[in-house]
N, C-alpha and C positions, 0 to 999 in steps of 0.2 A: 257289126257281126264281123265283118272285114278287118276291122281294127285287131279283134279279141284273135282272129285266126292269123293274123302276123306275128301275134306275143306266141301264139301256140305254135308257128313255125319256127320260132327263135328255139323255144325246150323242146322241141322233137323234130331233130331236121330231115328225117326220113316221111314225116308226116304225109298221106296222102288226104286230099279234103275232096268232098262231094258237097257241092252246093244245091239246094233246089229251092223252086221259088219264084222270087221277085226278079226282076233286071239290075245285072251287075253294070254299074257305072265303071268302075276302077278295082282292079286288084292289087292292094297294096304289094310293092317290092317284096317287103319280107313273107308273105306266101308262098309256099313252095310252088315251082313251075306245075307240078302233078296237082292240078287243081281241075275237077271236073263240074261241069254244071249239067242240071239236068232239071226237067220239070217235075213237080211233086207229085206223087201219085195220087190217085184219087183214096179217100180215105173208108174204103173199102176192105173188109179183110181179105180178098182175094187178090185186090190191086197190092195190098201192105205186102203180104206175103212172098208175092210174085218179086218186088223191089229188093225187099230184104235178102231173099235168096239170092237175086242176083248181085246185089252189092256187098253183101256182108260186112257193114260197119263194126267198128269196134265199140264206137260209143254214140249216141244221136243227141244232138242238141236243138230243140226246138225251141222257137223264137215269136214272137208277139201276142197277141191274145187267142190266138185260137187251140184249145185242145185236142187235138184229134184223138179221137177214143181208139179208133182199129191200130192207127199207129204204135200209141202209149200200149196198147194191152199187147200188140205183137213182140214189141221189143221186152217187154216185162218177160213176157213168157219164154224168150228166148234167151234174157238173162243179158241182154245189150245194157249198158250202161246208159241211163238217160238224164239230162238237163233242159232245166228251162230257164233260158235267159231273156234281161229285159222284162223280167215278170213285176207286173204290177197292176191292181186294181185302180183303174182310173174310169173317170164318170162315163166314158163312151166305149170303154173297153169290153170285149166280148165277153171276157170273163166275169167283169162284174155286171152285166144283164145275167149271166149265170148263177147267181149267187145262190140262187133256190134250187139248183138242180141237184139233185140226193146224191148223184155218181160224182159230184166234182170232188167229195174228198177220196175216192178213192183212186181218181186220176192223179190227183196230187201226190198222194203217198206213194203211187208208182215211181217218181222222179227220186234218183238218188241226190240231186243236188238242183235246187232253187235258186236262181240269183235275183234277188228284191233288188228294187230297186231304190225303196225308202224301208225305214223301220215300221211305218206303217203298213205296208204295203207287206212286211213279213208277219205282222199280227194278224191281218186278215188271212193269209194263208193258212197259220196253225188254227184261228178260229174256224178253218172250214175241212181242218182234217191234215193237214201237212205235218210229218215232224218237225220240230223247231230245230234238230240238230241236223236236218238236212239244208237248212235255209242260208244263206250267204248275204248281208246287206253289202251289196256294192256298188251301189249309183247305177244310173243312167250309162248304157255302154256305149259311148258316142267316139267319132274318129276326130284326132287332129287335123283338122285342113292343112293341107301344104301349102307355106306361106307363099303371096304372091312375089313373084320375083320384082329385083329391082336393081339398076346400073350403082351397084355401088360405089363406085368414082363418082357418080351425080350427086346420091345421098351424099356424100361425106362433101362434095363441095356446096352443094346447097344450104348442109348444116351450118357450114363455116359460115355462108353469107346470111343468114336467120341467124346465126350467133345466139343472143339471148331473145329475140322477139318472139311474144306467142304468136302461135298460128292457129286459127279456125279454119277447117275442111268441108267443105259443103260439096259431099260426091253425088255424082248422079242427080243433078238437079235441073228438074225440069222448068221450064220457061214460067210458068205457073207460080212456082215459088221463089222467084227473084227478088219479088217486093217485100214478103217476110222476111227474106234471109239478109236482105240489106237492111231494113228497118231493125235487126237482131243485131248487126253489125256496126250500125251506126250508134246506137245506146251504149254497147259494150266499147266502142273506141273513145266513147269520152272517160271512160271508166280505166281505159289501158289504151295510149294514142299510138303505141306502136305496133298493135295487133293487126297482122295479116290475116287478109280473109284470101282463101285459095278456094276458086269456083270451079270445080270440074263439071262442065256442062253434062246433062242425060244424053245429049247427042253432040260429041265432039266436034261435028261440023258446025255446028252452030257457036262456035267460040268467036266469032266475031259480032254476034247479036247479044251475047251476053256482054263482052268489052262496052258495047254501046251503050246498053242498059244501065249499067255502071259508071262509065265517063259522063252520061245525062246525070246521074243522081249526084256528080261532084267528087267522085274519087279519081285520084289519080291510077292507071291501071297499068298492067302490062301482061301479052300475053306468049304462052309457051309455044306456041306453035310459030309464031314470027320469032322465034330463037331470042326472045326478050326475057332478062333475069329479075327476080322480086327483090331488087335493088331497095335500099334503106326509105328512099322517098316514095317507094309503090304503095298503095295501101290494098289494091284489091289485084289478086295475080289470076289470069284467067289458065285454068291447065288443061287447056284442049289438045292435047296429045294423046294419042290412044294408048290404051294399056298399061298405064301409069300409076293406077292403084296403089300397088303396093310400094312405090317411092313416097307419097305422098300423106300414106297411112302412115308411115315410119317417121315422117317429118312432123306431123301434126299432132300435138298433143289432147287434139278436141275434133271429133267428127259428127257433122251433121248428114243423117243418112236421109238424102233428097230426094220427094216424092211422097214422103211416108206423111207428111203434114196435109196433102190432100190425097191420099190412097192411092195414088197413081201406080206408085212402087215401092217393093222393099228391099233394097240392098242389101246382102248378105252383112250378118253383123258381126259375124264371127272373124273376118280377116280384121276389119281395124282394130277388134279387140285384140286379138291374137298379136298383134303389131305396136300393142301398147295404147293405143288412142283411145280416149274415153269416147262412148257412142251415144248421141241425142238423136232421138228418132219422134214422130207423130202417133198419135192414138193406133192400136191395132185391132183388130177383129179378133172375135174366142177363134175363128178358121184361118188365124195370119202364121206367119212363117213359125213354125215350131222352134226355132233356136231361138230368134227373136222374142218370143212368147217367153221362154224359158230364163233368158236375161234378164227379161223385165221383171218377171215374175221375184225374182231373185236379188233384185235392186242392183242389176249390174248394169244398169243404161239409164237415160234419163228419159223417161216419155215427156212428150209436151201433146199440148190440146189444141194449139192456136198459135196464131204469129206472136201474142203477146207474151204467152207462156213460155215459146223460142226465145225470146227477146230477155226475159227474166233467167233462163237455163245459160244460155250464155254467158251472161253476166256473174252466175255463180259458180262455175265451171273454169273460167278464167283464172280462180286461186289454185295454185298450180298441185297443191296438196289435195283440194277438191277432185279435183281431174284424174290426178296418180289414184287414189283409193277408189275411184269407178271405175277405171281401168284394171286396177287389180283386182277386184272381185270378179271381172269379167275373166280376166285370165286364171282364176282360181275355179271357176266354172269350168272353162273349157277344158284345164289340164285334167281336172278331177276325173271327166268322162273318161279320159286316156288311161286312168289309174284302175276304173273300173274294169276295163278291157283287160287291162295285164293280172289284175286279181281274178276275174273270170278265168281267162286262160289257163293258171297256175290250176285252177281246180278241176277245169275240164282234163288236163295235162295228168293229173292224177287218175281219174277216171280211166284213160287210156293204158296208164300203166298197173291198170289192176288194185288199184288204191294204193300204189308206193307214190309219194312225194318225187 
């Protein structure tokens, strides 16, 4: 929603925004300074009327799966344009649970615009009473995360040093997965003997332990914390300097999300994907990180079940075209969410302008 508000602020510079509900972590720079945050009113006629009398909004956008009947009725009665964003019939959504609610159709007809996530969602809304002309299928509203920073001079230097060497990054790697990653690297090394494995330990303070493990396994190693470089003879590079993920995501065409094989952690998949690195990860539970679930569901990552599967995935994605295709699919999905926010903002701007584009 904040991404959408940012695009809306670009279109209407004098826009004043009131956001109610959940915790706001960050306000995008493109949102005007006059953003006010208040708790949402109880969905009771008296509370809603008092809230609308005090705030006098020119348009209201609801998001999520709750359809607040008092708020909807009050906006309709006062002629306040009303939109529903990120609208979807999902298995666990409250909208989905209320399909048999005979009042649902009347509530849906009260919305001037409904921004559906997918075409099948739009069809469901029409079946339940929403006019088809009020529905825009815009996709899921998502924000493009700010790219992780890196030292551009260092990136350029390391890029020249690594030159045409293929690079596999194991990020946030816990000790419990050293053996699995080493085994996958050993098999891949037979296929591509110039392959460099970059290990970013889950705990950067344990770089020495990580180096010892891979040295004992017979590999030539170097450590970032010791100011050593990944020269042509180095096979495993321990990237144990803190806050350099952005550097390695840019340099590695292939990233394994450490901790996912053992279910310990689930690093953010969007950051490596947004910086052009194809993502490999372990199995995800149904209640796993939403962004990772979405990328995996659309075939934009490579899930693996166990160490043997990890070995096969690394070997397969050493082919540059396959890694690039996987990273490209992920980028398309990530950028699609931003385009959805832009389209929704354009439609809300029309509501605020009294129906004029």
